[in-house]
C-alpha positions in Angstrom: 230.8 375.6 110.9 229.4 372.3 110.3 230.4 372.4 106.7 234.1 373.5 107.7 235.0 371.4 110.3 232.3 368.1 110.3 232.2 368.3 106.6 228.2 368.3 107.2 226.4 370.3 104.6 222.2 370.6 105.3 219.7 370.1 102.4 217.1 372.4 102.9 217.6 373.9 105.6 216.2 377.1 106.7 218.6 380.0 107.2 220.2 380.7 110.1 218.9 384.2 109.4 215.6 384.0 109.0 214.8 381.7 111.7 213.8 385.0 114.2 211.4 386.5 111.4 210.0 382.8 111.2 209.2 383.0 115.3 207.6 386.6 114.5 205.6 385.0 111.7 204.4 381.7 114.3 203.5 384.2 116.9 201.3 386.2 114.5 199.5 383.1 113.9 201.7 381.8 110.9 202.1 377.8 112.0 203.3 376.8 108.8 206.6 377.8 108.7 207.6 376.8 112.3 208.5 372.9 111.8 211.5 374.9 109.4 212.9 376.6 112.1 212.5 373.9 115.3 214.3 372.1 112.2 216.8 374.0 111.9 217.6 374.2 115.7 217.2 370.5 116.5 220.0 370.1 114.3 221.8 373.3 115.5 222.0 371.9 118.7 222.8 368.3 117.1 226.0 369.5 115.7 227.2 370.7 119.2 228.7 367.7 120.1 230.6 366.8 117.6 232.0 370.6 117.1 233.3 370.8 120.8 234.7 367.7 120.1 236.8 369.0 117.4 237.5 372.6 119.3 238.7 370.2 121.6 240.9 368.5 119.1 242.5 372.1 118.3 242.8 372.6 121.6 244.6 369.9 122.7 246.9 369.4 120.0 245.5 366.4 118.1 243.8 368.2 115.1 245.4 369.5 111.7 248.5 372.1 112.4 246.4 374.6 111.2 243.4 374.3 113.6 245.8 374.4 116.0 247.7 377.3 115.2 244.2 378.8 115.2 243.4 377.0 118.5 246.8 378.5 119.5 246.6 382.4 119.0 243.4 382.2 120.8 244.3 380.4 123.9 247.8 382.6 123.8 245.6 385.5 124.1 245.3 385.0 128.1 247.5 382.3 128.3 250.9 382.2 127.0 252.6 379.3 127.9 249.7 377.1 126.9 249.3 378.9 123.3 253.0 378.7 122.8 252.7 374.9 123.1 250.0 374.8 120.7 252.3 377.1 118.2 255.0 375.0 118.8 252.8 371.6 117.4 251.5 373.6 115.1 254.9 374.6 113.8 255.9 370.3 113.9 253.1 369.0 112.0 252.8 371.6 109.1 252.7 370.4 105.7 253.5 373.9 104.5 256.4 376.0 105.1 254.2 379.1 105.7 252.5 378.1 108.2 255.1 376.7 110.1 256.8 380.4 109.8 253.4 381.7 110.9 252.9 379.3 113.9 256.6 379.9 115.1 256.3 384.1 114.7 252.9 383.4 117.5 255.6 381.4 119.2 258.0 384.3 119.0 255.2 387.4 119.9 254.2 384.6 123.1 258.0 384.2 124.2 258.6 387.6 124.8 255.1 388.5 126.2 256.6 385.6 128.5 260.4 387.9 129.0 262.4 385.3 127.5 264.1 387.4 124.3 266.2 384.7 123.7 264.0 381.9 123.3 261.8 384.9 120.9 264.5 385.5 118.4 265.1 381.2 118.0 261.4 380.9 116.9 261.5 384.0 114.9 264.7 383.0 113.4 262.7 379.4 112.2 260.2 381.6 111.2 262.9 383.7 108.9 264.2 380.0 107.9 260.9 378.3 106.7 259.6 381.8 104.9 261.8 383.7 104.2 258.8 386.0 102.9 258.0 386.6 106.3 258.8 390.3 106.8 258.4 390.3 110.9 260.2 388.0 112.2 263.3 389.3 110.3 262.4 392.8 112.4 262.2 390.9 115.8 265.6 389.6 114.8 267.0 393.0 113.7 265.3 394.5 117.0 266.6 391.3 119.5 270.0 392.2 117.5 269.8 396.1 118.1 269.0 396.1 121.5 270.1 393.5 123.0 273.6 391.8 121.6 273.6 395.8 120.7 274.8 395.3 117.5 273.3 397.6 115.0 275.8 396.1 111.9 274.0 393.3 112.1 270.9 394.5 112.7 271.1 396.3 109.9 271.7 393.0 108.0 269.1 391.3 109.7 266.5 393.6 107.6 263.7 392.0 105.6 264.4 390.7 102.3 263.7 392.2 98.8 259.8 391.0 98.0 259.1 389.7 101.2 255.6 391.3 102.6 254.2 394.0 104.2 256.9 395.3 105.7 256.1 398.1 108.5 256.9 401.4 107.8 258.4 401.6 110.9 261.1 400.0 109.3 262.9 402.5 107.4 263.2 404.7 110.3 264.5 401.8 112.7 266.9 400.9 109.8 267.6 404.6 109.2 268.4 404.9 113.4 271.0 401.4 113.9 272.7 402.9 110.8 273.4 406.3 112.4 274.1 404.1 115.2 276.7 401.5 113.4 278.5 404.7 112.6 278.3 406.1 115.6 279.9 403.0 117.2 282.1 401.9 114.4 
């Protein structure tokens, strides 16, 4: 994490995976390598404040969009509204359409969790506009059209476009059911 978040690369550092073996060697009387383990642990402790600050910035929406999106996904597991705010920040500050689409799609999921079906559909539409190859938001829009709007023909028109990413296997059954309902109501 130091290398990725702080840009710090340790030189001649004892790998963390070797610290327990070094400790056990010390307990058996081999005092030589324990200094390397102590130095490794000291560097870990000294890096913690900077890492916590970087993670706090992401959780507060003051970090690069990708970090804010990741923080929003984690925080959104327990605090839907806070996660939603972070996803909207990530979507609005993203440098690439793919990240913006993923943030809008996650915001859509969080809005569905809190019961805002219209807001969820709006975020799914933003995700589709940002990156049409993302299949999930298309399916979310189709479900909204079918269940909330009771418009099976529209639901069929909202299928993921050809070339979209991996489409869930239930999508075919959903389209078949929507086709049947559209034909029955027509």
